[in-house]
N, C-alpha and C positions, 0 to 999 in steps of 0.2 A: 529493693532495685529505687530509687527519689525522679522522680517525673515531673522536668522543671511545667511549671502552669506558669503559664505567660499574663503576668497584669497586666499588660493596657485594658486589654478586654473586659477593663473595669471601668473605661473610658470612653466619649463616643468614636468613630476609628476614625477618623479627621483629627486627632492626637495625633501630634510626632510619637514619632517611639525611641529608642532606644540603638544607638548606627551599631555596626558590623562594624568587624573583619574587611577589606575587596580588596579581591586586585587591583593593580592599576600598572599604565605602564610606564616604565623606567627610567623613560626622558621626565627632562628636565619639565617637562614641556606638554602638556596634555590638552585635546582639542575636542570642542562636546560645539555643538552645533557649528562648527566651522572658527568660535570666538578663538584665540589659544587663552588657558588658565594656567598660570604659573601656581609652581609645585607649591605658594603659601595659601589657596585656592580649593584644593584640590580635599581634603577632608572635608568642608562641608560640602559640596560640590559632589563628593561620595555617601555626601549623609543623604544628601535632596532622594539621589538614586537608587541611594536602599526600597524606597517605596514602594517602587517599581519593579523590584528584585524579588527576586521566586525565594524566599527564607527560610520551605523547611528542608532546603542542600547539608545541614552541615550544623556541626556545635555553640551553641552557644552560649557562653560564656559574661556570668554578673558578681559584680561585687559583692563580697555575703555576706558585711553587713547588710542586702535591701536584699536577702532571704531570708523565709522562715518554713524548718518543716511542720509539716503539717501529719500529724498521724489520724486519718478519719475515722469514727466506728461505726459502724449500724448496730442497732441498742440489739441483746439478745430475742430471742422466739418469745411477741407477749400475744398474749392466751386471742386476739383477733384473730393474729396472722394464722393458725389453725385453721377456725372455721370460713378468714379470708379467702385459705386459699384454698376449697370445697365451693365455692359461690360472694365468687364481688359482694353479694347484697347484705355478707353480715353485718359489712364494716358502715354498713345504714343501721344500724340496733344500742339499742344505748347500756342492754348489759354491754359494753365496751366500754364507756365511759371509763375518757383513764387505763386504758388498760392493763394489765400487769406484766410483766415475765412469766415466766409455764417453767413449771420445773426440768423440763428440758432447758429453758431458759437458761435458767441458773445453772446444769452443767454448760451448756457453752458459755455462761461468763467464765463456772472456770477453769476453763478451759486454755483461754482468750488468757488471766490471768495468772496463766504459768505458762503465755509461751512472756510475754511483758515483760518478768522476772526471771527467764533461763533467758534472754536474749539482749537483757541491758538496759534494756529499753526506758522503764517506771525511773532509775534514775537518772536521763536524758533528761527527761519529763518535768517543763517549768509551768504550767497550767493545765491541767485539765474543766472545758471549755461544758456545758453539759445544756441537753431543749431541755425545757422546766418543763417535762410532764414525768410521767410514773414508770411507767419505761426507760427511759435512757436515762433518769438520774440512780434509777435501781446496776446499768450496767454499765456506768463508772460511777460509782461506791462502787459494784464489787469487782470491777478486772483494777483497781485505778488506787483505793482501799488503801488503810497499814491493813496490818495482822485483826486477831481473835482481840473484839476490846473487854480491856476489864475497865469497873465502874469505882469510876473517878474524879473528883470531887472535879480536878484542876481540868480536868477533859473533857468534851463534851463530842456526841459517839459519828460519825456521818451519818447512819442511817442506826437509829434503834431496831431493835429486831422484830421479827414477823408483821417490816413493814409490809408494805402493797397485800396484806395476806401468802406475806415467803414466804413463811417458815423459818428463816434467816439462822441469826445467831448476831449480833451489833457487829456494825464495823466497823475498829478507828483511825480515827481520824491522825493516829503520827504516822512520821515515818512516813510520808505519801505526798505526794503536789498537792499542791492549792486547788479545789473544783469551789467552778464558780457557773452556776447559769441565766447561758441567754436566751432574749426572747427569739433575737434573728434569728437562731439555727430548731426552730419549731418544721412540726411538720406540718405539709397541707395543710393548709387551712380551713374551712369549713364542713357545712353541712356531714360528713362523720363524728360521732360522739367519742369511736377513740381518740381523737384528738385534737379534744375540747380539757384540759386541763384543769387541775383542781386551786382553791387560793391556793394561794403564795405561803396564806398562815399555814395549811396544810401543811406544804407541803417540810414549810421545819422544826416544824414540829416528830414528823416521819426520815429527816435528812436533817438533825442539830448544827453540823462545822460541813455546810453550804453554805458557802456565800449565793444568795439572793439578791445582796443590795443594789440589782442593776438592768431590775425588773418594779419599772416605774405603777403599778397596779395590782393589789391583793386578786381580786375577782380577774375572767382574763376577758381581755375588750375585742381580744382576736378574731377568735372562734365566731363565723355565724351562721346558725340552724339554717339558713334557706343559702347562703352566695356559698360559690365555693372556689380559692382564690384561682384562679389562672393560672396554666404554668408559669406561660410569662411573665406573673409580677414575681411567683414564687422563685424565679428564676432572677426573675430582680433580685428579689430578696436578699438571697444568694447572696450578690457578689457586695450588699450593702453590707452588708456579713465582714464578705474578704474586706472588705476593704476597710472595717471597723478594729477590727486583726487588728494594720498598722498604724492604730494605737498605742497598742499593749506594748512592750517592753521583754514583751517573754519572746523568743529565741524558738523550742520546740513545744508545739504545743498539741494536743492531743483532742478531738471535739469529736462528740459522744450525741449525733444526730439515727435522719431518718435517710429511708431508702431516696423515696419521694422526693426532696430536703437536697439529697446529695447524685442522686441522679441530672433534675431537672437545672441546678449550680453547674454541673464540672461535665455536663453536657454544650455549654458554652465556652467551651478551651479544648485545644486542643487543633483548632482547623488548620493552625498551621506546621500539625507536624504525621510521621509518616501513621496512617491510618490504625496499623495497631499500636499504636503510642493510645490514638482518640482513642480504641477502643480500654484501654488499657485503663482511659483516665475516667472515662464518663458508664460504664460498666452498671451491668444496677448490684449493688451490693451485698453478699450475703446479709443474712444471723448473725452480726457478733465476727462478722468481719473488720478486719481493718490495714488500708491502704497507706502504707508513707508516702509522700509528694513532697515537692518542691514549694513554692508560692512566692516570683522575683516581686517587686518591685523598682520597676524599668518607668514610671510617673514622679519620681520623689514624696511621697506620701507618706512615708517614712520620717523619719529624721530621724533614728540611734544612730551613734558614730559607730566605728569599726571598733574592735575591743583586740582587734590578734591587726592590725595591720604596722609597722612602726618607720617611722621617716628618713627615718637612714644622715646622715649626714652629718651622724654623732660621734663624734667632733668633728666639726666643717675644714669639707676642703675642697679645692680644685676634679672639678669630677664633667668639666660640659661634653653630652656624649661623642662616640665620632659621628654619628648617622647626623646632626646638629649640623658639626661643623660643614660637613658634607649635603646643608641644607642653604646655607649658609652662600653656598663655593659656589655654588647652583640658581641662587637672586642677583648672585653681585656682575655673574656672567651667562 
């Protein structure tokens, strides 16, 4: 099921929102505050009225080229999740620095991989984005990477054998979507060692075919030992990440990230939806859960033209619509 996510939340509430179809009188003149308004002014007036109306009752309609499909994935079970589930203080342990996924987590990866292949999803994905931490990178390459790697001089693997003490064979970079690491979709920053990343140069050795070019610093300059990112700051970072997606040309994107990032980012959406849809959008993700959603550009952030629209009138001919004739007749009368 695809859920429409309203990108008007990216900007302050006073920003204009896209008009939708609303019923109007069938007469040629409508009255607002006792002032006659002609037919030619209706659409402008109704779009102004729109901001004061309940928008949650009916369906929404958006141009396809102003939508992107996002397949959101939380990483597989990490070693920090096991003890952290029993005792929250375990997340403070330096033992779990940049936690890798567990053997059970690799089973979760294998099962999700089977699902995306059997459903045909992997063939539709244009790009995979991963948070630059060990557990998300392992999950991303394990789910969306190629088949078993054969040592070749002209092809580097997505993941080398036994990366992060995984005990797993190398993973091929052939016949799979590109995978790029993006810092903005990291987990809640600060204090918890499990959320501190390694140097990018270390990851480049473990994941040779993953693209780390968008990360500016080799060292982790975002994570602070004594300062925990607030929930509001995390949500704002999440919205900045979603805005950044509109700079990408890809239309169908898988994002492998973290529970806290997903929950606090998605909780800012769905307030104009049925409560059950809101819950479906922002409830906490299980390890290796995948949810597919549609994000909508309602504020002209993106610039991608439609690849499916067709202009018509080829060859050109007379095609004045009858309702335009009626409108002109109403204006004359």
